[in-house]
C-alpha positions in Angstrom: -87.2 -43.6 76.7 -87.1 -43.2 80.5 -86.2 -40.4 82.8 -82.6 -41.4 83.4 -82.0 -41.7 79.7 -83.5 -38.3 79.1 -81.3 -36.7 81.8 -78.2 -38.3 80.2 -79.2 -37.0 76.8 -79.6 -33.5 78.3 -76.1 -33.7 79.8 -74.5 -35.0 76.6 -76.3 -32.5 74.3 -75.2 -29.5 76.4 -71.5 -30.7 76.9 -68.8 -29.4 74.7 -65.7 -31.3 73.6 -62.2 -30.1 74.3 -60.5 -28.4 71.3 -58.0 -25.7 70.6 -60.5 -22.8 70.7 -61.5 -23.8 74.3 -58.0 -24.0 75.8 -58.5 -20.7 77.6 -62.3 -20.9 77.9 -62.3 -22.3 81.4 -66.0 -22.5 81.7 -67.4 -23.8 78.5 -67.1 -27.6 78.4 -69.3 -28.8 81.3 -72.8 -29.9 80.5 -75.9 -29.3 82.6 -76.9 -31.8 85.2 -80.5 -32.7 86.1 -82.0 -34.8 88.9 -85.5 -36.0 89.7 -86.8 -36.9 93.2 -90.3 -38.3 93.8 -92.0 -38.7 97.2 -95.5 -39.1 98.5 -95.7 -36.2 100.9 -93.5 -33.4 102.3 -94.0 -31.3 105.4 -96.3 -28.4 104.4 -98.2 -30.2 101.6 -98.0 -27.5 98.8 -95.7 -26.1 96.2 -94.6 -23.2 98.4 -93.2 -25.5 101.1 -92.0 -27.9 98.4 -89.9 -25.1 97.0 -88.1 -24.9 100.3 -87.4 -28.6 100.4 -86.2 -28.5 96.8 -83.8 -25.7 97.5 -82.4 -27.5 100.5 -82.0 -30.8 98.7 -80.2 -29.0 95.8 -77.7 -27.5 98.2 -77.3 -30.7 100.2 -76.7 -33.0 97.3 -74.1 -30.7 95.7 -74.5 -32.1 92.3 -72.3 -29.4 90.7 -70.5 -27.3 93.3 -67.9 -25.9 90.9 -70.0 -25.0 87.8 -73.4 -24.4 89.4 -75.1 -25.8 86.4 -77.6 -28.3 87.9 -81.3 -28.4 88.5 -83.6 -30.6 90.7 -87.1 -31.7 89.9 -89.0 -32.5 93.1 -92.5 -34.1 93.1 -94.8 -34.9 96.0 -97.5 -37.2 94.5 -100.0 -37.3 97.4 -99.6 -33.5 97.9 -100.0 -33.0 94.2 -97.1 -30.5 94.1 -94.2 -29.9 91.8 -91.1 -27.7 91.9 -87.9 -27.2 90.0 -84.9 -25.6 91.8 -82.0 -24.4 89.8 -78.4 -23.4 90.4 -77.2 -19.9 89.5 -75.6 -20.8 86.1 -78.8 -22.3 84.6 -79.6 -19.7 81.9 -83.4 -20.0 82.1 -85.8 -17.7 83.9 -87.8 -19.1 86.8 -91.2 -18.4 85.2 -90.2 -20.8 82.3 -90.3 -23.7 84.7 -93.7 -22.7 86.0 -94.9 -22.5 82.4 -93.5 -26.0 81.7 -95.4 -27.4 84.7 -98.7 -25.8 83.6 -98.3 -27.3 80.1 -98.0 -30.8 81.7 -100.6 -30.3 84.5 -103.2 -32.6 82.8 -100.6 -35.4 82.6 -99.9 -35.0 86.3 -103.7 -35.1 87.1 -104.0 -38.2 84.9 -101.1 -39.7 86.9 -98.9 -40.0 83.9 -96.0 -38.8 86.0 -93.1 -40.3 83.9 -94.5 -38.9 80.7 -94.9 -35.4 82.2 -91.4 -35.4 83.6 -89.8 -36.6 80.4 -91.7 -33.9 78.4 -90.4 -31.3 80.9 -86.8 -32.5 80.8 -86.9 -32.6 77.0 -88.1 -29.0 76.8 -85.4 -27.9 79.3 -82.8 -29.7 77.2 -83.8 -27.9 74.0 -83.9 -24.6 75.7 -80.5 -25.0 77.3 -79.0 -26.0 74.0 -80.5 -22.9 72.3 -79.3 -20.6 75.1 -75.7 -21.9 75.2 -75.5 -21.7 71.4 -76.6 -18.1 71.5 -73.8 -17.1 73.8 -71.2 -19.1 71.9 -69.7 -16.0 70.2 -70.5 -13.3 72.8 -68.2 -10.7 74.3 -66.1 -13.4 76.1 -64.9 -14.6 72.7 -63.3 -11.2 72.1 -61.2 -11.8 75.1 -60.4 -15.3 74.1 -59.1 -14.1 70.7 -57.2 -11.3 72.3 -55.4 -14.0 74.4 -54.5 -15.9 71.2 -53.2 -12.6 69.6 -51.2 -11.7 72.7 -49.6 -15.2 73.0 -48.9 -15.2 69.2 -47.2 -11.8 69.6 -45.1 -13.1 72.5 -44.1 -16.3 70.7 -43.3 -14.3 67.5 -41.2 -11.8 69.4 -39.3 -14.6 71.2 -38.6 -16.4 67.8 -37.5 -13.1 66.3 -35.1 -12.4 69.2 -33.7 -16.0 69.0 -33.1 -15.8 65.3 -31.6 -12.4 65.6 -29.3 -13.6 68.4 -28.2 -16.6 66.4 -27.5 -14.5 63.3 -25.0 -12.3 65.1 -23.4 -14.9 67.2 -22.6 -17.7 64.7 -18.9 -16.7 64.7 -18.8 -17.4 68.5 -20.5 -20.8 68.1 -23.3 -19.6 70.4 -26.2 -21.9 70.9 -29.3 -21.7 73.0 -31.9 -24.5 73.4 -35.5 -24.1 74.4 -38.2 -26.3 76.0 -41.9 -26.7 76.0 -44.5 -27.6 78.6 -47.5 -29.9 78.2 -50.6 -29.5 80.2 -53.1 -32.4 80.5 -56.6 -31.9 81.8 -58.2 -35.1 83.2 -62.1 -35.6 83.2 -64.0 -37.6 85.7 -67.4 -39.1 85.0 -69.8 -39.8 87.9 -72.4 -42.4 87.0 -74.6 -41.6 90.0 -75.3 -38.1 88.8 -74.8 -38.4 85.1 -72.4 -35.5 85.2 -68.9 -34.8 84.0 -66.5 -32.8 86.0 -64.2 -31.1 83.6 -61.5 -28.5 84.0 -63.9 -25.7 83.1 -67.5 -24.8 83.0 -69.8 -22.0 82.0 -73.5 -21.5 81.6 -73.2 -19.8 78.2 -75.6 -17.2 79.6 -77.2 -16.0 82.9 -80.2 -16.9 84.9 -82.7 -14.3 86.2 -81.9 -14.3 89.9 -78.8 -16.3 90.5 -81.0 -19.2 91.4 -84.7 -19.7 91.8 -87.1 -22.1 90.1 -90.7 -22.7 89.4 -93.6 -25.0 89.8 -97.1 -25.3 91.2 -99.9 -27.6 92.5 -102.2 -29.7 90.4 
């Protein structure tokens, strides 16, 4: 297992397929997108300045402008600094990322960078899956089902009116035809980012500060 494969697994495990129940859930299908960048040194030379660089890169690279469900892991090897920046719809608190880094600090000190990063991504993936599953039947589902009931009521009323009209106008040979519309939602897959841009997206929960992140120095 390498870093790229782990990021793809994260995205796939947090994506949701299109089905009838998500027709009106505009922000439920998009998975989370992760990115890792490694360099020797950055201006400043510590995690506080690395945080600034990570936030700037996350905005500049625009991995997920629509859904805001991406995060960036930035590492400065010579500076011995680590930081994760996240978009506003990552439903994980910033101190969780700092805790993940502290758990892997010995791996970084031993220069096992790939192993440490894979462990961190794996933990993030599991946490995001748990958070999105928790919010699967939240208050927004009430509104979704209300939509179904409303449309069922409208369709039922229309069918009743049509049948009632036909019943009383058979002698006049009255006839009315109806039509239907079909909506197709196309998906686009971007190999460079391992992300899928779908018609809708949602975090399945909320972050702590509409952004943020965490990390430290080893």
